[in-house]
N, C-alpha and C positions, 0 to 999 in steps of 0.2 A: 018510218019506224026508226027511232033513235038507236045508236049503237048499244046503249045500255039495255034496250028492250029485246035484243036478239037472244033467242033461246040457245041452250046447249045443243038441242036438236039431235040429229043423227051423229053419233059419236065418231063415225068414220066418213064424214064429208070432207073432201079434199079438192082444193082449187089449184090447178096448174097454170102458171102464168108465163107465157113465152116472152122472149126478149127482142132486141133489135134485129131487123132484117128477117124476122121469123114469123111463123104462124102456128096455130095449135098442132099441126101435124108433127112438130118436133117432139111432142109428148107421146107418140104412139106406143113406144116401149113402156114408158112409165104408166100410161093409162091401163094397159093390159095387166101390168104387174100389180097395181093397187086394186083394180077391180077383182082380180083373182083372190085378193086378201079380204074382200068384202067391203071395200070402200065405195061410196058414191062419189064419182069423179066428175068434175066439171072442168072444161078447158075453154075458157072464154077467148074470143078473138079481139085483139085491141082495135080501137076505133079506126075504120077505113082500111084495115089490114085483110079484109075478106076478099082478096083478089088473087089472081094467078100471076106468076112471074112474067114480066114483060107487058102486063096489062096497063092501060092508061090509068094514071093516078088522078084522084080527086084534086081539084085546084087548091084545096086547103091542106093537102097532105103534108107538105113541108113545114106547115105552121102548127102542127099538132103539138100539144104540150104534155109533159108528164102529168100535169093536173087533170087534163082531159081523160087520160087513161085511168088514173086513180079514181076519179069520180065515177066513171063507167063501172069499174070493178066494184066499187062500194055499192052501187045500185044493184049489181048482180048478187052480191052477198045478202043485201036486204031481201031480194026476191027468194033466196034460199031459205031465209028465216032463221038462220043459225050461223054462228061463227065457225067457219071451216078451218081445218089445217090448210096451210098454203105452201106450195113449192114454187119458187121463182127462179128463172134462169137469166143471168146477165142483167139487162135492164129490168126484166121481170122480178129479179131479186130486190131491186130498189122499190119497185111497186109493192112487193110484199112487205117491205119495211114500212112504207107509207100507210098501208092498210093496218099493220100492227099498231102504228102510232095513233090510228083512229079508233083503236079498240075493237077491231073487226076480226081478229084471228085468234085461234087457240094455241098456235105454235107455227113457226115458219122455218122451213129448210131452204137456205139460199145457196144456189149452185152457181159458182163463178160470178158472184153477185157484183153489180155496180155499187159503188159507195154512195152514201148520202152526203149532203152538206150538213155540217161544216168540216167534214174530213178532207184534209189536203190530199190531192190525188195525182200529182204530176209523176208520170212514169215514162222514161225514154222509150220503152217498148211500145206503149200506146201511141206516143208521138210518131214513132216510125211508121205505124200502120196508116195514120191519117195525114201526115204532113204533105204528101203528094196527091192526096185524094180530094181535099177540100179546097174549093176556090170560090171567089166572089162572095156574095152574102149567103154563106152556107147555112146560116141560122134560119133562113127562110126557104130553103130548098130541100127536097128529098135527096137522099144519097144512098148509094150502095157501093162500098169500096170494090176495087178491082179484085179479080180472082187471086192475083199474085199477092196483094196485101192481105187478103183474107186467109190465103193458104199459109202464110208465114205466121200471122198473129192470132187467128181465130180457129182455123181448121187444121192446125198442126197435130191434132190427136188422131188423124185418119191417114190411111194410105192414099196415094194419089187418085185412084179411081173413086174411092169413097168421098174424098174431098170434092172432086169435080161434080159428082152426083148430087151431093148436098148443096153445093153452091148454086146449082141450076134450079133449086127450089126456093131460093131466097128472093126477097123483095126489098125495095128501098125503105129507108127509115126517115123520119122527120128530122131535119136539121135543127129545128128548135129544141127537140129533145136532147140531141147531142150537146148543144150549147148549154142547156140547163144543167146537164150533168157535169160536163168538162169545165165549164166556166161559171159555176154556180155563184161565184162572188161578183159576177157582172150581171146576173139575172135579178132584175128589180123585184120580181115576184117571189124569188127564193123558192122555186117550185120543188127543189130536191131537199129542202131543209127539214130536218127532223129533230125535235127535242128529245134527247135520250131518255129523259124522265117519263116521257109519254108511253114508252114501251112497257107493257106489263107481261107479255107472253115470252116464253123462251125462244131463242133463235139459234139455229145451227148453221154456221157458214162453212161450206165445203168448197175448196179451191184447188185446182190441179197444180202440181209443181211446175208444169211447163206452160201454164197460162200466161200469155204475153199481153193480153189486153186488159184483164183484171188481175194483176199480179198478186201473188200471195202476200206481199208486204202491204198491199192496199187493203186486203181483207183483214189482216191483223190490226191495222189502224182502225178500221171500222168497228171491229169487235172490242177493241180497247175503249172506243168512244161510248159504246152501249153498256159496257161494264158487265157485272156478273150474270145478267140474263142472256148473254150471248157467248157462244163458243166458236172457236176456229179449229177446223181440222184440215190438214194438208192431205191431198190425194196424190201420192207418188205416181209419176208416169202419165198423168192425165194433162190434157190441154184445157181449152175453154169450153168445148161443146159437150159438157157432162151428160146431158140427157140421152145421147146416143153414141158416144165414143165406145170403143171396145172396153168392156168392164163396167158398163153402165149399171148392170145388175147389182153390183156391190154398193153403188151410190144409192140406188133405190132402196135396197135392203137397209142401209144405214138410216135413211130418212124414215122408213117405216118403224124401225126400232126406236128412233127418237120420238115419233108421234105416239107410239103405243106404250113406251116404258119410261120416258123422261118428261115429255111435255105435260102429261097429266098430273105431275107432282107440283106444277106451278099454277097457282090460281090466276085465271085470265083477268080477273077484276083488280086484284091487289098486287100481283107479281110476287106474292109470298110463296115460298116453297114449303110443302108439307114435310118432305124429306129430301134433302139435297142429293141429286144423283151423284154417284161416285165420279170424281174428277170433273164435276161441272163448274168449270171456271175458265175465263179466257186464257188462251195460250199467249204469252208475251211475244212481242216482235223480236 
């Protein structure tokens, strides 16, 4: 079924896309929240991520590409038979952008989202997280940063006990995906590249003020690249793990308001707004 053949379908179909080192369990709070509001919620697991922490990895795990994930998610959307709303966290935010560029989403809320190419993405805080963690041909190997690196840069929105409990649930991620995102200009496939003009649906980027791996400056650059169909909102006091940090309820409620009151004003086929939502414009860097 072609993208253009997808029906409007269930007005409240929502796809939740997890990010690096994660699995669908990260969405437990959001799933309950949106199901209580009458949404049909789907939480796909990225390719080869249906494992438990410490389990033996598939030999091809380290070579998984962003394109593999996006293609799998596209197939799941076609199985739904309609364009869903999408929420993506971290790398899942990039995947949501790629799906939007393929005309497969009605609206996307991006939580602590990774940037797409061609957005320039060098941030010292991100470098600090990974500089001691990646060795050898990292682009072909699975990786999970140490607890110390993750505590500083990714799990800094939790207290110590919560951070350790969450870290124990994480699994490695494909080194190729990291390469395609961080070094997109060296990736001959340009797997993370998105033509801004291909985005027709509205996108809401939400990033924590204390996020050290996908810094607010990076989200602002991404929003500027996409133009008036995207908006950036800073979430004071939050770090990177927005789906389950204390105060996640306000993030979920903001996404629900966006889907129910703002995204419907923008036509998914043309990108034209029937009535521009108040203040719907990118916030400058």
